N, C-alpha and C positions, 0 to 999 in steps of 0.2 A: 754598028753596035757589036760589042765584044761578048762572046759566049762564055758564061761561067762554067768552069769544069768542077765536077765533084770528085774529090780525092784528097790525098795528103801531099803536102809539100815535103821536100827533102829535109828541111829543118824540123818539121814536126816528127818525121820518122826517126831522126837522130835523137831528138829529145825523148821520144818514147823508148828507144833502145837503151839510152843511158838510165832512165828511171827503172826500167825492168831489170837492168844489170845490177843496179844498187840494191833493189829489193831482193833479188835472188842471192846476192852475196851476203846480205844480212841474214836471210833465212838459213843459208847453209852454215854460216858461222855459228848461229844459235844452235843448230842441230849438232854440230861438232862439240860445242861446249856441254850440251846435255849428255851426249854419248860418253864423253870422257869422264864425267862425274857419276855416271850410273854404274852400279855394281856389275861385275862380270858374271854371267849366268853359270859359267863353268866353275868358278870359285864357289858359288853358292851351292851348286850340286855336289861338289867335293865335300864341303862342310856338312851338308845334310847326310851324305853317305857315311862320313866319320861318326856323326852323332847317332845314326841308326845302328851302326856296327857296335858302338859302345853300349847302346840300349839293349841290343840282342845279347851281348855277353852278360849284362846284369840280369836280364830276364832268364837266361839260361841258369844262372846261379839260383834264382828264385825257384825255378822248376826242379832243380836238383836238390836244394837244401831246405826248401820250404820257406814259409813267411818269416820266421824268426831268424833264420840263419843266412839269408842272402846278403851279398855285399858286392861292391865293385872290386874285382881282382886286378884291374888294369894298372894301377900304379906300380907294377913290378912284373907283370906277367908278359911272357913272350908272345902270347896270342893276340895282344892288342895292337891294332894298326896305328902307326904314326906317320905323318907326312911333314916334311920341312915347311915351315911357315904357318902351321896349324897347331893349336893347343886345345886338347880335349879335356874337360873337367866334368866331374859328376858329383852329385850329392844325393843321399838317401835320407829323408827326414820323416818323422812321424813314428807312430807306433800302432799297435792293434786298435782298431780293425783296418786302418789304412796306412799305407806308406806312400810318399811321393818321391818319385825318381826324377831328377832334373839333370839333363846332359847338355852342356854348353860347349860350343866350338867357337873359338876366336881365331882370327888370322886373316887370310886373304878373303875368305867369305865368312859369314857368321851364321850360326844356326842354334836354336834352342829347342830341345824336345823335352816335354814334361809328360809323365805318365803316373797315374795313381794305381796302386796295387792294393787289393782287398784280401784280407785273410779268409 
């Protein structure tokens, strides 16, 4: 009488390795696709810094000139920071008792900052 051994045959082992290899390749390719389509954190941080810088300049005008006289001086001032690949725009809307300041950065990263100012 022949004794049955408990274990895997070479063919079962090869089939297992092939299946695991295909599954791992598929998973890694999907990770690569997701990473290539996700935004770069460095670009977003740069965009946020540009937006905050513009907001600081506008708020400085508010503190210096008061509610009625503040504006964005950047469309011509040397104090405003610019970087290649980024566009910074701003708008000030509303009237007393509140004004809304919106700063938008477009380019490699994107950021939008909105602040309301009360008189």
